[in-house]
Structures are given as structure tokens and as C-alpha cells.
ZAMARGU-4260 file (C-alpha; in steps of 0.2 Angstrom, whole numbers, plus 5000, padded with zeros to 4 digits):
<rodrens>
0) 4929/5330/4985 | 4944/5341/4991 | 4946/5340/5010 | 4960/5353/5009 | 4947/5366/5003
5) 4936/5362/5018 | 4951/5363/5030 | 4956/5380/5023 | 4938/5387/5023 | 4937/5381/5041
10) 4953/5390/5046 | 4947/5406/5037 | 4931/5405/5047 | 4939/5401/5063 | 4949/5418/5064
15) 4937/5429/5053 | 4928/5444/5060 | 4911/5434/5061 | 4920/5422/5074 | 4927/5437/5084
20) 4909/5445/5084 | 4902/5428/5091 | 4916/5428/5104 | 4910/5445/5110 | 4893/5438/5111
25) 4899/5423/5121 | 4910/5434/5133 | 4894/5443/5137 | 4884/5427/5140 | 4898/5421/5151
30) 4896/5436/5162 | 4877/5431/5163 | 4877/5413/5163 | 4895/5407/5168 | 4898/5419/5182
35) 4881/5425/5188 | 4870/5410/5184 | 4858/5420/5174 | 4850/5408/5161 | 4848/5421/5147
40) 4841/5414/5131 | 4839/5431/5123 | 4857/5437/5121 | 4854/5439/5103 | 4842/5454/5107
45) 4857/5463/5114 | 4867/5459/5098 | 4852/5466/5088 | 4850/5482/5097 | 4869/5485/5095
50) 4869/5482/5077 | 4854/5492/5073 | 4860/5506/5085 | 4874/5509/5073 | 4864/5505/5057
55) 4850/5517/5060 | 4862/5531/5066 | 4873/5530/5051 | 4861/5525/5037 | 4844/5532/5042
60) 4850/5547/5052 | 4866/5549/5042 | 4875/5552/5059 | 4893/5548/5063 | 4900/5531/5067
65) 4905/5536/5085 | 4887/5541/5089 | 4881/5525/5082 | 4892/5515/5093 | 4886/5525/5108
70) 4868/5523/5103 | 4870/5504/5101 | 4878/5502/5118 | 4866/5514/5126 | 4851/5504/5119
75) 4859/5488/5126 | 4859/5496/5144 | 4841/5502/5141 | 4836/5484/5136 | 4844/5476/5151
80) 4835/5488/5162 | 4818/5485/5153 | 4821/5466/5154 | 4829/5465/5171 | 4819/5476/5182
85) 4803/5466/5180 | 4810/5449/5178 | 4826/5446/5188 | 4816/5441/5203 | 4808/5427/5193
90) 4814/5409/5194 | 4828/5404/5182 | 4816/5395/5169 | 4804/5409/5169 | 4818/5422/5166
95) 4824/5411/5152 | 4807/5411/5143 | 4805/5430/5146 | 4822/5434/5138 | 4820/5423/5122
100) 4802/5431/5120 | 4809/5448/5122 | 4823/5445/5109 | 4811/5438/5096 | 4798/5452/5099
105) 4812/5465/5096 | 4817/5456/5079 | 4799/5455/5073 | 4797/5474/5077 | 4812/5478/5068
110) 4807/5469/5052 | 4789/5475/5053 | 4781/5486/5039 | 4778/5501/5050 | 4797/5501/5055
115) 4803/5500/5037 | 4807/5519/5036 | 4818/5518/5051 | 4825/5500/5050 | 4823/5495/5032
120) 4810/5482/5038 | 4813/5464/5032 | 4826/5470/5019 | 4837/5478/5033 | 4849/5492/5030
125) 4864/5492/5019 | 4881/5501/5019 | 4881/5503/5038 | 4895/5513/5046 | 4904/5517/5029
130) 4917/5527/5039 | 4923/5512/5047 | 4932/5506/5031 | 4937/5524/5027 | 4949/5524/5042
135) 4956/5507/5037 | 4975/5509/5036 | 4978/5493/5027 | 4983/5495/5009 | 4972/5487/4996
140) 4976/5469/4993 | 4974/5451/5001 | 4984/5446/5016 | 4987/5429/5024 | 4996/5413/5022
145) 4992/5403/5006 | 4974/5400/5004 | 4970/5406/5021 | 4970/5425/5017 | 4958/5439/5019
150) 4955/5455/5008 | 4961/5471/5016 | 4943/5476/5022 | 4940/5460/5030 | 4957/5460/5038
155) 4954/5477/5046 | 4937/5471/5053 | 4946/5455/5059 | 4960/5465/5068 | 4948/5477/5076
160) 4935/5464/5082 | 4947/5452/5089 | 4956/5467/5098 | 4939/5472/5106 | 4936/5453/5111
165) 4953/5452/5120 | 4950/5469/5128 | 4933/5463/5134 | 4941/5447/5140 | 4953/5457/5150
170) 4940/5468/5158 | 4929/5453/5163 | 4944/5445/5171 | 4948/5461/5181 | 4930/5462/5186
175) 4929/5444/5192 | 4945/5447/5203 | 4937/5462/5211 | 4925/5462/5226 | 4911/5464/5214
180) 4915/5448/5205 | 4916/5439/5221 | 4899/5444/5225 | 4893/5439/5208 | 4900/5422/5210
185) 4892/5420/5227 | 4875/5424/5219 | 4878/5410/5206 | 4882/5398/5220 | 4868/5402/5232
190) 4859/5419/5231 | 4851/5416/5248 | 4867/5416/5257 | 4873/5431/5248 | 4857/5440/5253
195) 4859/5434/5271 | 4876/5443/5271 | 4867/5460/5266 | 4871/5460/5248 | 4858/5467/5236
200) 4856/5452/5225 | 4844/5460/5213 | 4855/5475/5210 | 4870/5464/5207 | 4861/5454/5195
205) 4855/5469/5185 | 4872/5476/5184 | 4878/5459/5177 | 4864/5459/5165 | 4869/5477/5159
210) 4888/5473/5158 | 4885/5456/5148 | 4872/5464/5137 | 4884/5479/5133 | 4898/5466/5128
215) 4885/5457/5117 | 4880/5473/5109 | 4898/5476/5104 | 4897/5459/5095 | 4882/5466/5086
220) 4891/5482/5082 | 4906/5474/5075 | 4896/5461/5066 | 4886/5474/5056 | 4902/5485/5053
225) 4911/5470/5046 | 4897/5464/5035 | 4891/5482/5031 | 4873/5477/5032 | 4860/5475/5046
230) 4846/5462/5042 | 4833/5457/5056 | 4833/5439/5050 | 4851/5437/5055 | 4847/5439/5073
235) 4835/5424/5076 | 4835/5413/5091 | 4848/5401/5084 | 4861/5414/5087 | 4859/5413/5106
240) 4860/5394/5103 | 4877/5396/5094 | 4883/5407/5108 | 4879/5394/5121 | 4888/5381/5111
245) 4903/5392/5110 | 4903/5395/5128 | 4900/5377/5133 | 4913/5371/5121 | 4926/5383/5128
250) 4921/5382/5146 | 4908/5392/5155 | 4915/5403/5169 | 4933/5401/5162 | 4944/5416/5157
255) 4947/5412/5139 | 4934/5399/5135 | 4923/5410/5124 | 4938/5415/5113 | 4944/5397/5111
260) 4926/5391/5109 | 4923/5404/5095 | 4938/5398/5086 | 4934/5380/5087 | 4915/5382/5083
265) 4918/5392/5068 | 4932/5381/5062 | 4920/5366/5063 | 4905/5375/5056 | 4914/5382/5041
270) 4924/5366/5037 | 4909/5355/5039 | 4899/5367/5028 | 4912/5367/5015 | 4914/5348/5015
275) 4895/5346/5013 | 4896/5358/4998 | 4911/5348/4990 | 4902/5331/4994 | 4886/5338/4986
280) 4895/5344/4970 | 4903/5326/4969 | 4886/5318/4971 | 4892/5309/4987 | 4877/5314/4997
285) 4859/5307/4997 | 4846/5318/4989 | 4838/5323/5006 | 4855/5331/5012 | 4860/5339/4995
290) 4843/5347/4990 | 4835/5362/4996 | 4840/5366/5014 | 4846/5349/5018 | 4864/5354/5020
295) 4859/5368/5032 | 4849/5355/5042 | 4863/5343/5043 | 4875/5356/5050 | 4862/5361/5063
300) 4860/5342/5067 | 4879/5340/5069 | 4880/5355/5080 | 4867/5348/5091 | 4875/5331/5092
305) 4891/5340/5097 | 4883/5349/5110 | 4875/5334/5117 | 4892/5324/5117 | 4900/5339/5126
310) 4887/5339/5140 | 4889/5320/5142 | 4908/5318/5142 | 4915/5336/5145 | 4901/5347/5153
315) 4914/5359/5159 | 4921/5362/5142 | 4939/5362/5136 | 4945/5376/5148 | 4931/5375/5162
320) 4932/5369/5179 | 4918/5357/5186 | 4918/5367/5202 | 4912/5382/5193 | 4898/5372/5184
325) 4882/5382/5184 | 4870/5371/5173 | 4859/5369/5188 | 4858/5388/5190 | 4845/5395/5202
</rodrens>
């Protein structure tokens, strides 16, 4: 078993385009959960509409990439309105149940037989947004340091996606320093007090849902552009679980928590996955872990244990502040 291989795989995963796409997902979730106190368990739904906005526009309709990006962002705004208008007045737990149900219904609709001509059904769509790689200025080859390197196409996706993630972080920081952000935080602390001061709590919550959803949709857009495919089974509820793990690991309501959390999460996920493959190849694992989906179940178990330990010993995350904890959100 080669531990060095597991570590290099972990480093590649930590800074890869997939980690950056999940960072965007967690940044949007930070707007919802960290700053506003909305317990959104359906963030993956925004990622899905962003991804399929690009995929359907560029593959099914043969439209330009820029239009696909606008369609994906527009679809996230529409989804936020459809979900938020009837449900944002519900209690937190009911809102959480509604959001996870809406995201799963969307996934099932996209993968259904009647939608196959548009979305590709359960097989998804391939070669999404080909013009994204056409504008890649990086010469053909592999770039990096030693074994931690990326092909030119993956490096292009990595640079663009991380660039958007840092830009989204800057926008969120500016928003939270503005009067709008102060109202959002006051709603998280006690929405009755905010309402008594004349603030339209429902309107602010809806705005927060739209902004965070659009950032999550950007994660879906970049995810499908980097992988050049859109498959409905990629956007199952566990994606939102990953985003919460990233957010809690980095620190909810912190400025750079989602970025740090995404890097650390994907380093752990990729390195542990690689280590389990190496151990299985060397016959060091029991049969129930090495056969079938045993390794995947083991990884999910370890992620769950990590999250439990975080909640017990460091609930505010690595960069978070206990004063801004919202785990008891209303």
C-alpha cells in the first residue's frame, strides 16, 4: 500500500475543479444557513437547474454558452421564487423538509422518460458547453508539481471555477457589510425583533434565497462545464449533505470558511478513497469493505463520523465564531 499515492490523489482532489464547484455550492449555502438562518436541505436543486440550464441550452437546443449560463442563473431565480413564496413563512423544520423534497422531485423529473428528449433522461447529456474548452488559452499538456498535476483542460476549468468562487466570496463579504447584510444577520438572530423594527422579513429571506441559490447554480454550471456531462443521478440529496459538511468544517457565517472547507473536505475524501483502493488491492481490508460498494459506504461513514466529531468538539468550524452559530436557527 502506497500512502504517497493517496496523499497526492488527495492534493489533486483538494484543488481540482470539483472542489471549486462544491465551494460555490457551500458559499450559497452560507448565505442561506450561515447568515440568514434558513435551513435549506435542497441546495442541490439549485445546482441541478444551473447544470441543466447550460446542458439543455448548449446540447438540446444547440445554443451559445453565454445563453446557457443566463438560463441556468435565471432558472435558479425562478426556483427560489417557486420554493420561497409559499414556504418561507413556515417553521424551519418544515422549510427544510420542503426544500429537500423539491430538489428530489426536480431530479426525478429530469431523469424521467417523458423528459428524455430534452434532458437525456437517466442517461443525461454529454459534451455540454463545448465552447468552454474552445476558448481555453492553455497550451496542450500537463501542468503542476510532480504527481500533483492537471491536464490543460482540467487546469482551465480549475482556474475559472476557483476564480468565480473567490469572486462570489468577495461579493458575499461586501453584501454582509452592507445595510442589507446587517438586516439579514438580525433576521438570523431574531426575526421577530427585525419585524418589530419595520423590516419586511419575508422579502429579505426571499432575496437571500435567490442570491444563495444563484451562487449554488454557478457551482452546477461550472461542475457540468468541467466534466462535460450532466447526469441527474449526480445531483442526489447527498450533495447537499456534502455542502453542509464543507460549510461546518470551514465555519458557518465565516468569510472564507466555504473555501477552506471545500479544500479540506476534498483532500480527505480523495485521499481516503485512494487509500481504501490501495488497501483493497493489497488485500488489507475485510471482504465487507472491499467488495461491491463497501468502500463507498466506508467513506460515507467516515464523513459522517467526522461531521459528528466536528459538531461535538468544534461546532463553529475552523474559521467560525461561536457568537454567529445558527444551529438553533428559527
